[in-house]
N, C-alpha and C positions, 0 to 999 in steps of 0.2 A: 374304674373299674371295669373292664369287659363282661358286661354279663349278659349281654343280649342275647348271646348266639347260645349261651348255655341253657338257658330257660325256655327255648323253643320248643317245640315236641318233640319228641323223640320215643324209639319204642322201647328204649328200659323205663319211661314212663308210666306204662301200663301196668309194672310191674312193683305191688306195694308188700311190705311185712304188717300187716296187721296187728292193732296196738303195741307197733313198736316204733314209736316216737325217736329223733336223733338229738341228742343233746351232748354237748363239748363245752371246753372251757379251756382258757391258756393264761398264765399269771406270770408275770415276770417281776418275780421278788425281788429285784435289786430297782422295780421302778420304772424300766426303759417302756418309752411306747412303741407299739407296732400299729400297722393300721388296720382297721377294720375288716379289710380282705383277706386277714387271716384266718379270722374266725370261719368268714362266709366259706370258705374254701374247706374247713373242716366239716360244715354243715351240710353244704352242698354235693359232700363225697358221698352222704348219706341219704339221698333226696327219697330214694325209694322206703325208707323208714316214713315218708309221711303224704297226705295225699292231695297237697295243693290248699288246705284250709288252716295254715296257719303257719308261720315262722316269725323269729326273732331275735334280736340280739341285745345285748347290755355292755355299756364300755365306761371304764373306770379311768378315770385322769383325762377326759376329752374334754373338760371346761375349763381349762388352766387359767383363764382371765378371768373367770368368776368362782375359783376353788373355794370361796370363802361363803358363798350363798345357796342359798337353798333352789334348787333346779326343780320345778314342778313341770314333769310330762303331761299334758291334759288330752284326751281324745272328746271329742263331742260329736256326737250322733245327731245334734239340731243346733244350729248357730246360737240360736236364743241362749241356749243353757250359759253361753259364754258368759255371757253381761251380770249373770247370777253370780256364778264363779267369781268375778273380776271384782263384784261388789263387795261379795265376801270375804277376800283377801285385803281388801282395806281395813279390815276390823282388826288384824293383826301384823300385816307387813307393809314393807316399803318397797314399790315394785322398783327394781333397777332397771328390767328389761322384760318387753311382752312382745312376742313374735311368731309367725310361723315356723313350723319345723321346717327347713329346707328340703325339699321333694323335687322329683322329677318325672314327668308323666311317661307311665309305663300302659301301654296296649292293654294288657292283659288285666290290669288294676282299675275296676271301673265303679266311680261313685265310692272314693274313699269318704272317711268322716273330717272334720275339720279337726286335725293336728295344731296343739301349741305348743308353746313352751315359755315360763317365766323364772328370772333371775329374781327370788326374793329373799329381803332381810329383815328379823322379828322388829318389832316397832321398840320393845321393851329388853332392857339388856337383861337376861335370865342365865341360869346354870346350865349347863350343857343338856344335861337330863331334863328337867323341864323343857325346854327348848324344844327336845326330840318328841316329849309327849306332847308337845303343843301341834307338831308337824303331825303327827300320829291321829289326832283327833282331828285336825283340819281335813285329812285326808277321806279318814272315816266320816265323817261329816257330809263332806262333797260326795261322796258315793251313793251314801246312804240319803240323802236328803236332795240330792239337786238332779231332777232328771234328766236323762241323755248328756251327762258329763261323768266320766271317770278319770281318775288319777291312774297314768301309767309307770310313772316313779315318781321319786321325791326326793331324792338324795343331794349330797353335796359333791359336785367335782363328777359325776355321773348322768347318765340318762339310758333310756329302752326304747326301744325301737324296732314295733313289732305291728303284725297286720295279718288279712286271711291272703294269701299268697305261697306259691314255693321259695325256697331259700333266695335265688338268685335274682327273682322279683322283689322281695319286700328291701335285702341289701341295694338292689340298684334306685329302688323308689326314695328309700331315705338317702340314697347318696352315702353309702358307710364308707366307702374309699377314701372321705373326706374328714373322716375324723380318726385319731390316734390315741392309743390306752396303753397303759402296764396290763389289765385284765378286762378280757373280754369273756363273755358266755354267750350259749349260740342254742336254738332248738328248731327241730322241723318237726313240726305238729303233724298226728294222726288221730283225731279224736273219737274217742270209744262210745263214752256216756255224756258227753255234752257237746254244747252246740261249736260250730265252727264260727268265730265271730273276730271281731276286731280286737276287743278287748279282754278275750278268751285266750289269745294267742300268750304264748310262752317268750321271754322271762316274764314273771310276778314279781313286782316290787312294792319294797314301803321304805321307809329311811335311804339308808344307801344297801338294803336287802336286795338281791337277785336271786330268782330261783330259776332252774329248768328242770324237768322230771318227765321220765318215760315210764309210764303204768298207769294205775288205777289206785285210788286211796279208797277201799269197803269203808275204812273209818270215818269219811266227810263229815257223816254226821253228827257224832259224839265230838269230832275234833271241834267242829262249827259251834255245836251249843257251848263248849265250854270254853273257846275263846269270847263270844259274847260275854261270858260273866268277867271279862276282862276289858270289855270296851272294843273287842275287834268286830267287824260286821265284815261278812263276804257277800259281794255285790257283782262279782265278775262271773257267776254262774258255771263256774268250773272248778273241780277237786283240787288242783294245785294251789290255790289261794290260802288255804289253810296251812300249808308248809310253810311258806312267807310269815305267816303271823305267830305259828308256833316257835319260829328260832327267834325272832323279834323279842317274844316274850320269856322265853327261857335264857336269852343269853342277856340282854338287853336289862329286862324287869327284875329278872330273879337270880341273874350273876354267876349262872351254870356254868363248869365247863363245858368245851366242847365233849369230851369224854363221857359225861355225866348225861348230856344231852343225848348223844348215841345212845345209852342203855338205855333211855326214855321212848324216842320216837322208834326206835328199831329194838326192843328189847327184847333179850333172850325168851324163851320159853320157860314156862314153871318148871318142866323136867329139867332143862339146861341148868336152870340157878342151881338144884343140889350138888351139880358137880362141883362149885365153887368153892372157896375156903370158908370160915364161918364167918371172918368178917365180908367179904365180898359178899355172901347170900345176905346177909344181914341189909347191907346198902342196898342189893336188886331187889331184894323183895321191898323196902320201902319206897323205892324207885316206883315198883309199879305201884303200890296202895295209893301214894300222894298223886301219881302223875298217872294214873292208869287212864281217863281221857285224851291224854295226849300221844299215846300211843298211835303211831302210823300203822296202819291195817294195809293190807293187799301187797301186789305186785310192784315194786318199783325200783328207780334208780333216781338218784336225785344229786344234781351240782348246785351247789348254795354256794355264794359270794358276798364279800362284806368287801370295804374298802381296805383293808389288811390283811385276808386270808379268801381261799376259796378251797371248798371240802365237797367230797364226793359220797355218798353211801349208799349202800342197798337195802332191800329186806331182809329179814333175817332167813331166809332161805334161797336169797338170791334168783329171785324168777324175771331179773329184768339183767342186762350184760352192763359192765361199767369196768372200764381200763383206764391206768395211770401211767404217767410216764414222768420221767424229767431229763434237763436236756441243762448243765450246768446252771444259772439262776432261775431255769423256768422250769413251770410245771402245768402238766396239763391232764385232762380228763375229758373221755369219751366215750359214746357207747359202743364204738369200734375200733382197733385198733389202726384200721386205713384211714380214721378223720384225724388220729395223733400224725400219722405218718405224712399227711398232708401238710400237716405244721412244722413238722419238724420230720425231715429225712432218718436223720440217724441220731434216734434219743440216747443218752448214757445209759440208762436202764427203763423198762418198761414191765410192768406186772397187772395181775388182776387182784383188786381188791378180796378180803375173805367176803364173804355173807354177813351182812349187819356191823361192820367194821366200817369205820370211819378215819378218810383218809385225808389229809389237810395238807396245804402248802401256806405259810406265814409269808408276811410282808420283812420280817425282820429275817436278814441274809442268813442262811444255815439252819434255819429253825423250822424244820418241816420233816414230813415224813410219814409212811404208812403206820395208821394208830390201829393196831390188831387186837389189843388187849382191852378189855373190859373190866376197868379199875380205876 
């Protein structure tokens, strides 16, 4: 990827959109891989939405030789933390491979943290659900108890690459062009109420989840305390972290449908609920009562990815932009239409999702579309 000239200072870097991060995602639902350069182009087309304090990318299908192993990407702010993490891993895992994440020297990126990846197999054969619970508990324990160590991603056949820098700087630093995946998400950060640091850049990950977010979560305190009841701890100093854990809790542990989750995290206002049918009112009111602390409040647009789907959702009055598009078996989401066009010049269909509506693309061919109804 020839990014070197792209991120050099130019006049357009003087202009930014405050509180306006750039997010994008592409998903080839037939599983065909594409270079990480494609998601880079989308994020770089929106570089005025960031201020150089964070960018990142998540790729799926990028580790075919280790697709059945858990892949942990670790950020160490002090090298001594690595010994503690690796000693802790020995309790639960066989380590198939341990190595530095390949990077290249970038003049503008000074003193990056130590970035390491591990491919792991659990020592004991356990059902998938118990194994996933183990991975979550390991991530939480490291982030909460080992100083200077942070788990950046922990899924299978996927990884997150992020840091402090412009989109092209981070893409070049991580050699993103060397990876091919069937699903990519990306982010260009403009931090407003949290510090700009490597672990606080987006995407955020847990298991095979990745989340990129534009906006502010004013319900962060309530969401965080609610999640702690289920063993999730926020240690990365930014509000977006709660979204990742909410999806894991509601999808994987509570086994709720995506439509139901949309009615929890971006619930209609009480006055709107009165306009629904009696059966719908009953469901929506009970969701508000039972899952009130999981309501995500504030202006936001979010892209959430997992191994078999990608979705986008806005806040209830659409205070942050989100555009969706399709081209054959490809599904796209982004803050701006220009970012989608940078990935696909001639989409078959392009639309703006409604406020609070979830737009989903599934891995199964043909099973995708714009989810507009709250039922």
